[in-house]
C-alpha positions in Angstrom: 24.3 -2.0 -18.8 24.9 -4.8 -21.3 28.5 -3.9 -21.6 30.3 -5.7 -24.4 28.0 -7.9 -26.4 29.0 -11.5 -26.9 32.6 -12.3 -26.9 32.2 -13.7 -30.4 29.4 -11.9 -32.3 28.8 -14.5 -35.0 25.7 -14.3 -37.1 23.2 -17.1 -36.9 24.7 -19.8 -39.1 23.0 -21.1 -42.2 23.0 -24.3 -41.0 4.0 -19.0 -18.5 -4.6 -15.0 -13.8 -5.4 -14.7 -11.1 -2.3 -16.5 -9.9 -4.2 -19.4 -11.1 -5.7 -18.6 -7.7 -6.3 -20.8 -4.8 -9.6 -21.7 -6.3 -7.9 -23.3 -9.2 -5.7 -25.4 -6.9 -8.9 -26.9 -5.5 -10.5 -27.3 -8.9 -7.6 -29.3 -10.2 -8.8 -32.3 -8.2 -12.3 -32.2 -9.8 -13.2 -33.8 -13.1 -13.3 -30.6 -15.1 -10.7 -27.9 -14.3 -12.4 -24.9 -15.9 -12.2 -21.4 -14.5 -15.6 -19.6 -14.7 -15.8 -16.0 -15.6 -15.0 -13.6 -12.8 -17.9 -12.2 -10.8 -18.6 -8.8 -9.4 -17.2 -10.0 -6.1 -13.7 -10.5 -7.4 -11.1 -8.9 -5.1 -9.9 -5.5 -6.3 -6.3 -6.5 -6.0 -6.8 -9.3 -8.4 -8.4 -6.8 -10.8 -5.2 -4.8 -10.8 -2.9 -7.7 -11.8 -1.3 -7.1 -15.2 -2.5 -9.5 -17.8 -0.1 -12.5 -18.0 1.7 -11.8 -14.8 2.4 -15.0 -12.7 1.3 -14.9 -9.0 2.4 -17.3 -6.4 -0.4 -19.7 -5.6 -2.4 -18.8 -2.5 -1.0 -15.2 -2.4 -2.7 -12.0 -3.6 -0.2 -9.2 -3.5 -1.5 -5.6 -3.2 -1.3 -5.0 -6.9 -3.6 -2.0 -6.7 -0.9 -0.1 -4.8 1.1 0.1 -8.1 -1.4 -0.8 -10.8 -4.9 0.5 -11.7 -7.9 -1.8 -12.5 -6.8 -2.1 -16.1 -3.5 -3.6 -15.0 -1.5 -0.5 -16.0 1.2 1.0 -13.7 0.3 4.2 -11.9 3.2 6.6 -12.3 1.8 10.1 -11.6 0.4 12.9 -13.7 2.3 13.5 -16.9 3.8 10.0 -17.0 1.6 7.6 -19.0 4.8 5.8 -20.0 7.9 4.9 -18.1 11.2 6.7 -18.1 13.7 4.5 -16.3 17.1 5.9 -15.6 20.1 3.8 -14.4 21.9 5.7 -11.7 25.4 4.3 -11.1 27.3 4.0 -7.9 30.7 5.1 -9.2 30.2 8.7 -10.4 31.1 10.1 -7.0 33.5 12.8 -8.0 36.6 10.7 -6.9 39.9 11.9 -8.4 38.1 15.1 -9.5 36.2 13.3 -12.2 32.7 14.6 -12.9 30.2 13.4 -10.3 26.5 12.6 -10.7 24.6 12.3 -7.5 20.9 11.8 -6.6 20.6 15.6 -6.4 21.4 15.7 -10.1 18.6 13.4 -11.2 15.7 15.2 -13.0 13.2 13.7 -10.6 10.2 15.3 -12.3 11.1 13.7 -15.6 11.7 10.1 -14.6 9.4 7.4 -13.2 11.9 4.8 -12.0 15.5 4.8 -11.0 17.6 1.6 -11.1 20.6 1.8 -8.8 23.6 0.0 -10.4 24.8 -2.2 -9.0 24.5 -4.7 -6.2 26.1 -8.1 -6.5 25.9 -11.7 -5.0 28.3 -12.2 -2.2 30.1 -15.3 -1.1 27.1 -16.2 1.2 24.7 -16.2 -1.8 23.2 -12.9 -0.6 22.7 -9.6 -2.3 25.3 -7.0 -1.2 26.7 -3.6 -2.0 29.9 -4.2 0.0 31.0 -3.6 3.5 29.7 -0.8 5.6 32.3 2.0 5.6 32.6 5.7 5.1 34.0 5.0 1.6 31.0 2.8 0.5 29.2 5.0 -2.1 25.9 3.2 -1.5 25.7 3.5 2.3 28.6 5.4 3.7 29.9 8.3 1.5 29.0 11.9 2.1 29.3 15.0 0.0 29.2 17.8 2.6 30.2 20.6 0.1 27.6 19.7 -2.5 24.4 21.7 -2.4 21.4 19.3 -2.4 23.5 16.3 -1.3 23.0 16.9 2.4 22.2 13.6 4.2 18.7 13.0 5.7 19.2 12.1 9.4 16.0 10.0 9.3 18.0 7.1 7.8 20.6 5.0 9.6 22.8 4.9 6.5 24.3 7.5 4.3 25.6 7.5 0.7 23.5 7.2 -2.4 20.8 5.2 -0.6 20.2 8.0 1.9 19.9 10.6 -0.9 17.6 8.4 -3.1 15.2 8.1 -0.2 15.5 11.7 0.7 14.4 12.8 -2.8 11.7 10.1 -3.0 10.0 11.9 -0.1 9.7 14.9 -2.5 8.7 12.8 -5.5 6.6 9.9 -4.1 5.5 8.7 -7.5 9.1 7.8 -8.5 10.1 4.2 -7.8 13.6 2.9 -7.0 14.8 -0.5 -7.8 18.1 -2.2 -6.9 19.8 -3.6 -10.0 21.7 -6.7 -9.3 24.5 -8.0 -11.6 25.4 -6.1 -14.7 28.3 -6.8 -17.0 31.0 -6.8 -14.3 29.0 -8.4 -11.5 26.8 -11.1 -13.1 29.6 -13.7 -12.5 31.5 -12.1 -9.7 31.7 -8.8 -7.8 33.9 -5.8 -7.2 35.4 -5.9 -3.8 35.7 -3.0 -1.4 39.0 -2.1 -3.1 37.5 -2.1 -6.5 39.1 -5.3 -7.6 36.9 -7.7 -9.6 36.5 -11.2 -8.0 35.2 -13.8 -10.4 33.2 -15.8 -7.8 30.5 -17.4 -10.0 27.7 -15.0 -9.2 24.5 -16.0 -11.0 26.2 -18.8 -12.8 26.8 -20.8 -9.6 23.9 -19.4 -7.6 21.5 -21.2 -9.9 23.2 -24.5 -9.3 20.8 -25.4 -6.5 17.5 -24.2 -5.0 18.9 -23.7 -1.5 21.2 -21.0 -2.8 18.4 -19.3 -4.7 16.2 -19.3 -1.6 19.0 -17.7 0.4 19.5 -15.1 -2.3 15.7 -14.3 -2.7 15.3 -14.0 1.1 18.2 -11.6 1.2 16.6 -9.5 -1.6 13.4 -9.2 0.4 15.4 -8.1 3.5 17.5 -5.7 1.3 14.4 -4.0 -0.1 12.8 -3.6 3.3 16.1 -2.2 4.8 16.9 0.3 2.2 13.4 1.4 1.0 13.6 0.1 -2.6 10.4 -0.6 -4.5 11.8 -3.7 -6.2 14.6 -5.6 -7.7 16.0 -5.5 -11.2 17.9 -8.6 -12.3 20.7 -7.9 -14.7 22.0 -11.4 -15.4 24.4 -11.2 -18.4 23.8 -13.9 -19.6 22.0 -17.2 -19.0 22.5 -18.2 -22.6 23.8 -21.5 -24.0 25.9 -19.5 -26.6 29.5 -20.1 -25.7 31.7 -17.1 -24.9 28.7 -14.8 -24.1 29.2 -12.6 -21.0 32.2 -11.4 -19.1 35.4 -13.2 -20.2 36.6 -13.6 -16.7 33.5 -15.7 -16.0 34.0 -18.3 -18.8 35.3 -20.8 -16.3 31.9 -20.8 -14.6 29.6 -20.0 -17.6 30.9 -22.2 -20.4 30.7 -25.6 -18.6 27.1 -24.8 -17.5 25.7 -23.5 -20.8 23.2 -26.4 -21.2 21.5 -25.6 -17.8 21.8 -21.8 -17.4 18.4 -20.9 -18.8 16.6 -23.5 -16.6 18.5 -22.1 -13.6 17.5 -18.5 -14.6 13.8 -19.5 -14.8 14.0 -21.2 -11.4 15.7 -18.1 -9.9 13.1 -15.7 -11.3 10.2 -17.9 -10.1 11.7 -18.1 -6.7 12.2 -14.3 -6.5 8.6 -13.7 -7.8 7.1 -16.0 -5.1 9.3 -14.5 -2.3 8.5 -11.0 -3.3 4.8 -11.7 -3.7 4.7 -13.2 -0.2 6.6 -10.2 1.2 4.2 -7.8 -0.7 1.2 -9.4 0.8 2.7 -9.4 4.3 3.9 -5.8 4.1 1.0 -4.3 2.2 3.5 -2.9 -0.2 4.0 -4.2 -3.7 7.5 -5.2 -4.6 8.4 -5.2 -8.3 10.5 -7.7 -10.2 12.1 -6.6 -13.4 15.0 -7.6 -15.6 17.4 -6.2 -18.1 17.2 -8.5 -21.1 19.4 -9.0 -24.1 18.4 -7.6 -27.5 21.0 -9.6 -29.5 19.5 -12.3 -31.7 22.8 -14.3 -31.2 22.5 -14.3 -27.4 18.7 -14.8 -27.5 19.1 -18.0 -29.5 20.6 -19.6 -26.4 17.9 -18.3 -24.1 15.4 -21.0 -25.2 12.1 -18.9 -25.3 13.0 -16.5 -22.5 10.6 -18.2 -20.1 11.1 -15.6 -17.4 8.8 -13.1 -18.9 5.8 -14.4 -16.9 7.5 -13.4 -13.7 8.4 -9.8 -14.7 6.5 -6.7 -14.0 8.3 -5.5 -17.1 11.4 -6.2 -19.2 14.0 -3.6 -20.0 15.5 -4.3 -23.4 19.2 -3.6 -23.7 18.7 -2.3 -27.2 22.2 -0.9 -27.4 25.7 -2.4 -27.9 24.3 -3.9 -31.0 27.6 -3.2 -32.7 30.9 -2.6 -31.0 34.6 -3.3 -31.1 34.3 -7.0 -30.1 34.4 -7.4 -33.8 35.5 -5.3 -36.8 32.1 -4.5 -38.3 31.5 -0.7 -37.9 27.8 0.0 -37.3 25.3 1.8 -35.0 25.2 1.2 -31.3 21.4 1.3 -31.0 19.6 1.6 -34.4 15.8 1.8 -34.1 15.4 -0.1 -37.4 17.3 -2.2 -39.8 18.2 -0.6 -43.1 19.1 -3.8 -45.0 22.8 -2.9 -45.2 24.4 -4.3 -42.1 27.6 -5.7 -43.2 27.9 -8.1 -40.2 24.6 -9.6 -41.2 25.4 -9.7 -44.8 28.7 -11.6 -44.3 26.9 -14.0 -42.0 24.3 -14.7 -44.6 21.5 -13.5 -42.3 19.6 -11.5 -44.9 19.6 -14.3 -47.5 18.7 -16.9 -44.9 15.9 -15.2 -43.0 15.0 -12.1 -45.1 15.4 -9.8 -42.2 18.1 -8.3 -39.8 18.1 -8.8 -36.1 20.5 -6.1 -34.7 18.0 -3.3 -34.1 15.5 -2.1 -31.5 12.4 -2.8 -33.5 13.4 -6.5 -34.0 14.1 -6.9 -30.3 10.8 -5.3 -29.3 8.9 -7.7 -31.6 10.8 -10.6 -30.1 9.5 -9.8 -26.6 6.1 -8.7 -27.9 5.4 -12.3 -28.8 5.3 -13.1 -25.1 4.3 -9.9 -23.3 1.9 -7.0 -23.9 3.6 -3.9 -25.2 3.1 -2.1 -21.9 5.3 -4.6 -20.0 8.2 -3.8 -22.4 10.6 -0.9 -22.3 13.2 -0.2 -24.9 16.7 0.8 -23.9 18.6 3.9 -25.1 22.3 4.7 -24.6 23.5 8.0 -23.4 27.0 7.0 -24.4 28.9 6.3 -27.6 30.8 3.4 -29.1 33.3 3.7 -31.8 36.3 2.6 -33.9 39.5 4.2 -35.3 41.3 3.6 -38.5 38.0 2.8 -40.3 38.0 1.9 -43.9 35.1 1.7 -46.3 31.5 2.3 -45.7 29.7 5.7 -46.0 31.4 8.2 -43.7 32.5 5.1 -41.8 29.0 3.5 -41.5 29.2 -0.2 -42.5 32.9 0.1 -42.9 35.5 -2.1 -41.1 38.2 -1.6 -38.5 40.3 -4.6 -37.3 42.9 -4.3 -34.6 46.2 -4.5 -36.6 47.7 -7.1 -34.2 45.0 -9.7 -33.6 47.2 -11.3 -31.0 46.5 -8.2 -28.8 42.7 -8.6 -29.0 41.1 -7.8 -25.6 40.2 -10.8 -23.6 37.0 -12.4 -24.7 36.6 -10.7 -28.0 36.5 -12.4 -31.3 40.3 -12.7 -32.0 41.0 -13.8 -28.4 38.7 -16.8 -28.5 39.9 -18.1 -31.8 37.1 -16.8 -34.0 37.9 -16.1 -37.7 36.1 -12.7 -37.3 38.7 -10.1 -36.2 38.3 -8.0 -33.2 37.9 -4.3 -33.8 40.3 -1.4 -33.5 38.4 0.7 -30.8 38.7 4.4 -30.3 41.2 5.5 -27.7 42.2 8.7 -25.9 40.1 11.7 -26.7 37.6 9.3 -28.3 37.3 7.0 -25.3 37.1 8.8 -22.0 34.6 6.4 -20.4 36.8 3.4 -21.2 37.3 0.3 -19.1 40.8 -1.0 -18.1 42.1 -4.5 -18.7 43.6 -6.7 -16.1 46.9 -4.9 -16.5 45.4 -1.4 -16.0 45.6 -0.6 -19.7 43.0 1.4 -21.6 40.6 -0.8 -23.6 39.8 0.8 -26.9 36.0 1.0 -27.4 35.1 4.6 -28.3 33.0 4.9 -25.2 32.1 8.4 -24.1 29.3 10.2 -22.4 27.1 12.0 -24.9 28.2 15.4 -23.5 31.7 14.7 -24.5 30.6 13.6 -28.0 28.7 16.8 -28.3 31.9 18.7 -27.5 33.8 16.8 -30.1 31.2 17.6 -32.6 31.6 21.3 -31.7 35.4 21.1 -31.9 35.9 21.4 -28.1 38.3 19.0 -26.3 36.6 19.6 -22.9 38.0 21.2 -19.8 37.6 17.9 -17.9 39.8 15.7 -20.0 42.7 15.9 -17.5 40.5 14.3 -14.8 40.2 11.3 -17.1 43.9 11.0 -17.4 44.3 12.5 -20.8 47.6 14.3 -21.5 47.3 16.0 -25.0 50.7 17.6 -24.6 52.5 14.2 -24.5 50.1 11.7 -26.1 48.8 12.3 -29.6 45.8 10.0 -29.0 44.6 12.6 -26.4 44.6 15.5 -28.8 41.6 16.9 -30.6 42.5 16.6 -34.3 40.2 17.0 -37.3 36.5 17.6 -37.5 33.8 15.4 -36.1 30.9 15.7 -38.6 27.4 14.6 -37.6 25.7 12.1 -39.9 22.2 10.6 -39.7 20.5 7.6 -41.2 16.8 8.5 -41.5 15.9 4.8 -42.0 17.7 3.5 -38.9 17.1 6.7 -36.9 20.8 6.5 -36.1 23.3 9.4 -35.8 27.1 9.2 -35.7 30.2 11.4 -35.8 32.8 10.8 -38.6 36.3 12.3 -38.4 37.5 11.8 -41.9 41.1 12.9 -41.0 41.5 10.5 -38.1 39.2 7.8 -39.6 37.2 7.8 -36.4 33.6 6.7 -36.2 31.5 7.3 -33.0 27.9 6.0 -32.9 25.9 8.6 -30.9 22.4 9.6 -29.8 20.9 13.1 -29.9 17.6 14.9 -29.8 16.6 13.7 -33.2 17.2 10.0 -32.7 15.8 10.0 -29.1 12.7 11.8 -30.3 12.2 9.2 -33.0 12.5 6.4 -30.4 10.1 8.1 -28.0 7.6 8.6 -30.8 8.0 4.9 -31.6 7.3 4.0 -28.0 4.2 6.3 -28.0 2.8 5.0 -31.2 3.1 1.3 -30.4 1.7 1.4 -26.9 5.1 0.4 -25.5 5.6 0.8 -21.7 8.5 3.3 -21.9 12.2 3.9 -22.2 15.1 2.7 -20.1 18.3 4.7 -20.1 21.9 3.6 -19.6 23.0 5.9 -17.9 21.6 9.2 -16.6 25.1 10.7 -16.2 25.6 10.7 -20.0 22.9 13.3 -20.8 24.0 16.7 -21.9 23.3 20.4 -21.9 25.3 23.5 -23.0 26.9 25.3 -20.1 28.1 28.8 -21.0 30.0 29.2 -17.7 32.3 26.2 -18.2 35.6 26.1 -20.0 36.8 29.4 -18.6 33.6 31.1 -19.7 33.9 30.0 -23.3 31.2 27.3 -22.7 31.0 23.6 -23.3 28.6 20.7 -23.1 28.4 19.0 -19.8 26.0 16.8 -17.8 22.5 18.0 -18.3 18.9 17.1 -19.1 18.5 17.6 -22.9 17.8 14.0 -23.8 15.6 13.3 -20.7 13.6 16.4 -21.6 13.2 15.1 -25.2 11.9 11.8 -23.9 9.5 13.5 -21.4 8.2 16.0 -24.0 7.4 13.2 -26.5 5.8 10.8 -23.9 3.8 13.1 -21.6 0.8 13.3 -23.9 0.9 9.7 -24.9 -2.2 7.5 -24.6 -2.2 4.7 -22.0 0.1 1.9 -22.8 -1.0 -1.5 -24.2 -2.2 -3.7 -21.4 -3.3 -6.9 -23.2 -1.1 -9.6 -24.4 -3.4 -10.7 -27.3 -4.7 -8.6 -30.1 -8.0 -10.6 -29.8 -10.4 -11.1 -26.9 -9.6 -14.5 -25.4 -12.3 -17.0 -24.4 -13.9 -16.5 -20.9 -13.2 -20.1 -19.8 -9.8 -21.4 -18.9 -8.5 -24.9 -19.0 -5.6 -26.3 -17.0 -3.5 -27.2 -20.0 0.1 -26.2 -20.1 2.4 -25.9 -23.1 6.2 -25.8 -22.7 9.0 -25.6 -25.2 12.1 -27.5 -24.1 14.9 -29.9 -25.1 16.7 -27.1 -27.0 20.0 -28.1 -28.5 22.8 -26.1 -27.0 24.6 -23.1 -28.6 25.5 -23.3 -32.2 23.9 -26.7 -32.4 20.5 -25.0 -32.0 20.0 -24.2 -35.6 17.5 -24.6 -37.1 15.9 -23.9 -33.7 14.4 -27.3 -32.9 12.7 -27.6 -29.5 10.0 -30.1 -28.4 6.6 -28.7 -27.6 5.2 -30.5 -24.5 1.5 -30.3 -24.0 0.3 -31.3 -20.5 -3.4 -31.9 -20.0 -4.7 -31.6 -16.4 -8.1 -30.4 -17.5 -10.1 -33.4 -16.3 -11.2 -34.3 -19.8 -9.7 -35.7 -23.0 -8.5 -33.4 -25.7 -9.7 -35.3 -28.8 -8.3 -35.8 -32.2 -9.1 -32.8 -34.4 -8.8 -30.3 -31.5 -6.9 -27.2 -32.4 -4.4 -25.1 -30.5 -3.9 -21.6 -31.8 -1.0 -19.5 -30.5 1.1 -16.4 -31.4 4.8 -15.8 -31.7 6.5 -12.6 -32.5 7.2 -11.4 -36.0 10.9 -11.2 -35.1 11.0 -14.7 -36.6 9.7 -15.6 -40.1 6.3 -17.2 -40.5 8.1 -20.5 -41.4 7.5 -22.6 -38.3 7.1 -26.3 -39.1 6.5 -29.5 -37.1 7.9 -33.0 -37.6 5.5 -35.2 -35.5 2.7 -35.9 -37.9 0.4 -33.2 -36.6 -0.9 -30.4 -38.9 0.6 -26.9 -38.4 -0.1 -23.8 -40.4 1.0 -20.2 -39.9 -0.9 -17.0 -40.8 1.8 -14.4 -41.3 1.6 -11.1 -39.5 4.7 -9.9 -41.4 6.5 -11.1 -44.5 9.5 -9.9 -46.3 12.4 -7.8 -45.0 12.3 -5.5 -41.9 13.9 -2.4 -43.4 12.2 0.4 -41.6 10.4 -1.9 -39.2 8.3 -5.0 -38.8 4.7 -4.3 -39.9 2.8 -6.7 -37.6 3.2 -8.1 -34.1 2.3 -11.8 -34.4 2.7 -14.8 -36.5 -0.4 -16.9 -35.8 -0.1 -20.6 -35.6 -2.8 -23.3 -35.8 -1.7 -26.7 -34.6 -4.2 -29.6 -35.0 -4.2 -32.9 -33.0 -4.2 -35.7 -35.4 -7.6 -37.5 -35.9 -6.0 -40.8 -34.9 -4.7 -39.4 -31.6 -5.9 -37.7 -28.4 -4.5 -36.3 -25.2 -6.2 -37.9 -22.2 -6.4 -36.0 -18.9 -3.2 -36.5 -16.9 -1.1 -37.2 -19.9 1.2 -35.3 -22.2 1.8 -35.0 -25.9 5.0 -33.9 -27.6 5.4 -32.2 -30.9 8.8 -31.5 -32.5 9.0 -27.9 -33.9 11.5 -26.2 -36.1 11.9 -22.4 -36.8 14.8 -20.2 -37.7 15.2 -17.0 -35.7 14.6 -17.1 -31.9 11.2 -16.5 -30.5 10.0 -15.5 -27.0 7.6 -17.9 -25.3 4.6 -18.4 -27.5 1.4 -16.9 -26.0 -2.3 -16.2 -26.5 -3.2 -19.9 -26.6 -6.7 -20.9 -27.5 -7.8 -24.6 -27.4 -10.9 -25.5 -29.4 -12.8 -28.8 -29.4 -16.4 -30.0 -29.0 -17.7 -26.6 -30.3 -16.1 -24.6 -27.5 -12.9 -22.6 -27.1 -10.8 -22.1 -24.0 -7.9 -20.0 -22.9 -5.1 -21.8 -21.1 -3.5 -21.4 -17.7 -0.3 -21.2 -19.6 -1.0 -17.5 -20.3 -2.2 -16.5 -16.7 -5.0 -14.6 -18.4 -7.5 -12.2 -17.0 -10.9 -13.8 -17.5 -13.6 -11.8 -19.3 -15.1 -10.3 -16.2 -11.7 -8.8 -15.3 -10.9 -7.4 -18.7 -11.1 -3.7 -19.3 
């Protein structure tokens, strides 16, 4: 889960194919490093590698165990697209709170389960804590719960035992261990539940030895507990100051300039260690990541150069608005509607002509670097909300500032000295899934499972509220007052509840909005949907609440996703929308030297072209490449080369971006060349962040080449 978005949500100111296989390693020493088209004798496992996925040199993992020959993931009948559910460790039923166990997962409706969370221990190894009967992952038991009986085949108990027990019954479902998350990216929760700010990913990536230790431990962990892969939830390796958990600022802020480089090194290390283990074990181990969807955070992620190492990316397209500031808006809008007051006040619309706090924008950001099928959009099964809202339409695009800004929660806008106020978050009956601050006090955020929000909408307080510490007899904040009316914006595909009496706004999800997102996924060839978290789903239970009925944990939203995706066509499996050249040159293109944080505007990296092809790239040669339409078609260069952009989308993005790629042509000056073994550097400038440019084609001497940069499938491998 992304948790709180950046500590200060400020608007953008106005101001790397066959694993370039072993054969390529040998070819590099020859005069012309060109990969020929694949022949009919190409190994089947190489056929199954997804387009653009990096493979460790000299290793061919058993891709065909997981992927078909078109490079699409095999997920079983009725699942052409992914449904990935986060399953959390902490909904164990402790203190009589509602529990959600592996036996509650709708196994026939999901394709992947991400277990949240493991962390990095003080030995730089992955861990879920000490072995004890109270450890939910490996030690707990639920002897009185039907379906939660332990499988004696495993030497451990807890959630891990049950996950493997049910995987026997549903062998097409894959499980991944999610490492990090909001609370454990820069530290961990000890065996007593106390958070220890230890450095986590921030200090792990300081040196390669630590990363090697960590990656080796991940391999050991997957083998020991039967997981199919690792999901890295590093929040966040961005150069934007005050992003991530506020307790980690002592580690993260001094390292901002090198966090992304460390993240890239970590993911490359993990990919290579997992590929080697896959080849050794004959079992393919996946590597995925939860990735930010916020334009503000992504600006400090360079060009998100980890995408080449990922089987797929899970976009955290939620927490796009929240009480870290006073702007009241949707948690997870599908589209921009041109009225976002946070973006208006930051001058975003006037500067770029588009908004960037919506799912469609984030999808197009990553589409610039990956095929649609290696991208999954995230949906929240929880709410966010404010109290004492003023303005807007039934609260939407209103404002709600905490009255005493000196009491802003740690890390939010007011706490770190921003001129943007922190928000006045919902509390009590409007906040049952809340976090506690360091003093054990409720943090107002309007966070609730969707089943509780559905009860509020129906005028039901919920028979479970006492288990969450609510005392309506003595605390007015815990009482159900007023009417929670459902509203829906048909442009954003965003529902919300508005209590006009209490001035409470809760951003929600329901069947209508989830169906719209599933249809969006189906229509665009997107890989699937990721859910935070499964325990927030709902269904009407007539037996609860002393027989009067109420909403409780259920499968309504999962069923909606399944029903809208089960008949979808195969997902998009090619990075480019055009067939690339058959021949491949060893020429690499990197974007680097990014200014840090707020200094990185306009976004002004250096493009470094490294020619190891064995021949000179002459003056007049052209490089064409794509970047996502999440950024305007306004890229320029300042090095005397010629650069032009063919727009794939122009104008605003109300209701969605209309194309995937802005297409760039960059021409080597006639008076210049790039000899083999040398580099050339071009200074670029653009406005909104872009993911790593892709689909390179280099043309000179009457012939065109793809680049090793893209890890492409050559023509003989394409389907």
